[in-house]
C-alpha positions in Angstrom: -30.5 -91.0 73.6 -32.6 -90.3 70.2 -31.9 -86.6 70.6 -28.4 -86.8 71.0 -28.6 -88.9 67.4 -30.6 -86.5 65.9 -28.7 -83.2 67.2 -25.3 -85.4 66.7 -26.3 -85.6 63.1 -25.4 -82.6 60.6 -28.0 -81.8 57.6 -25.7 -82.3 53.8 -26.1 -80.2 51.2 -25.6 -80.8 47.2 -24.5 -77.7 45.4 -23.9 -77.2 41.8 -20.7 -75.0 40.9 -21.3 -73.3 37.7 -18.3 -70.8 36.1 -19.2 -67.5 33.9 -18.9 -67.9 29.9 -15.5 -66.1 30.2 -14.0 -68.4 33.0 -10.8 -66.9 32.4 -8.6 -64.9 34.9 -5.9 -65.6 37.4 -7.0 -68.4 39.9 -8.8 -65.6 42.3 -10.5 -63.7 39.4 -12.2 -67.7 38.0 -13.5 -68.3 41.8 -14.4 -64.8 43.1 -17.3 -65.5 39.5 -18.2 -68.3 40.4 -22.0 -69.4 41.7 -23.1 -72.1 43.5 -26.6 -73.3 43.5 -27.9 -75.9 46.3 -30.3 -79.2 45.0 -33.2 -79.1 47.1 -36.8 -77.5 48.2 -36.6 -73.9 48.9 -39.6 -72.7 51.6 -38.8 -68.9 50.5 -39.6 -70.2 46.7 -43.1 -72.3 47.9 -44.3 -69.5 50.4 -43.6 -66.3 48.4 -43.4 -68.0 45.0 -43.6 -65.2 42.0 -42.0 -62.9 44.5 -39.5 -64.7 45.3 -38.8 -65.2 41.5 -39.1 -61.8 41.0 -36.6 -60.8 43.3 -34.1 -62.8 42.3 -34.5 -62.1 39.2 -35.5 -65.0 37.4 -37.7 -63.2 34.6 -38.6 -66.4 32.5 -39.2 -68.8 35.4 -41.5 -65.8 37.0 -43.0 -65.3 33.2 -43.6 -69.9 33.4 -45.1 -68.9 36.6 -47.1 -66.3 35.7 -48.6 -68.7 32.3 -49.0 -71.5 34.4 -51.1 -69.6 37.3 -53.5 -67.6 34.6 -54.1 -71.3 32.7 -54.6 -72.9 36.2 -57.1 -69.9 36.2 -58.9 -70.3 33.0 -59.0 -74.1 33.5 -60.6 -73.8 37.1 -63.5 -71.0 35.8 -64.1 -72.8 33.2 -64.7 -76.0 34.9 -66.9 -74.1 37.5 -64.4 -74.7 40.5 -65.1 -73.3 43.8 -63.0 -70.9 45.6 -61.2 -73.6 47.8 -60.2 -75.2 44.4 -58.4 -72.2 43.8 -57.0 -71.9 46.9 -55.5 -75.2 46.7 -54.3 -75.1 43.3 -52.3 -72.0 43.5 -50.8 -73.5 47.0 -50.0 -76.9 44.8 -48.3 -74.9 42.3 -46.2 -72.6 44.5 -45.0 -76.2 46.3 -43.9 -77.1 42.6 -42.0 -74.1 42.0 -39.8 -74.8 45.7 -38.8 -78.6 44.1 -38.0 -76.6 41.4 -36.4 -73.5 41.6 -32.8 -74.4 41.5 -33.3 -76.2 38.7 -35.1 -72.7 36.8 -31.7 -71.5 38.2 -29.7 -73.7 36.7 -31.0 -73.1 33.4 -31.2 -69.8 33.8 -27.7 -70.2 34.1 -26.9 -72.5 31.3 -29.0 -70.3 28.7 -27.0 -67.1 29.3 -23.4 -69.3 28.9 -22.7 -70.2 31.9 -21.4 -74.0 32.4 -21.4 -76.3 35.1 -18.6 -77.8 36.2 -18.2 -79.8 39.2 -20.8 -80.8 42.2 -20.0 -80.8 45.6 -21.6 -81.6 48.8 -21.3 -80.0 52.8 -22.6 -79.2 55.6 -23.3 -75.9 54.6 -22.3 -73.5 51.2 -19.3 -72.1 53.5 -18.1 -76.2 53.2 -19.2 -77.2 50.1 -17.0 -74.0 48.8 -14.1 -75.0 50.9 -13.9 -79.1 49.4 -14.7 -77.4 45.8 -11.5 -75.2 46.2 -9.3 -77.6 48.1 -10.2 -80.2 45.0 -10.1 -77.5 42.4 -7.4 -75.1 42.9 -4.8 -77.8 42.4 -6.4 -79.0 38.9 -5.3 -75.3 37.7 -2.1 -74.8 36.0 -0.2 -71.8 37.9 -0.7 -68.3 37.2 1.6 -66.3 35.2 3.4 -63.7 37.0 1.4 -60.2 36.7 4.0 -58.1 35.7 2.1 -55.0 34.7 -0.1 -54.9 37.4 3.1 -54.5 39.6 4.6 -52.5 37.5 7.5 -53.9 36.5 8.7 -56.6 34.4 10.3 -58.6 37.1 13.1 -58.4 39.9 15.7 -59.3 36.9 14.8 -57.2 34.5 17.2 -53.8 34.3 
């Protein structure tokens, strides 16, 4: 019975939706450029810390990580801590990174002018995207006809 309950329960994730600074264009163009940032703990960030930030291009977060690691090392060295404490301190730094990586991504997007426009949840990113677009698209005005792309001024033009 317990196995059925655990297997029957789906994990729900929360996401924030971000739109780039130049949010204009058609509905499709706007939708293609949106970024969904998942809330929650990241095992990858916790296990790989600075490498994860490097691969993701989070330069400011990487600089903060390096500064925190340098300060932590200096404090530990001055206090005469043994190697075991160094390991524990860096494990804790990586765990903190795992908890804060989503917020660091949001901060980075905000610094570049991206706007957080919504929060949405779902059993995965695909479901969250579907739920967001189902509620977001009807609120937008209709796209104007794109006459230039079709090479004419419209079906009734001379």
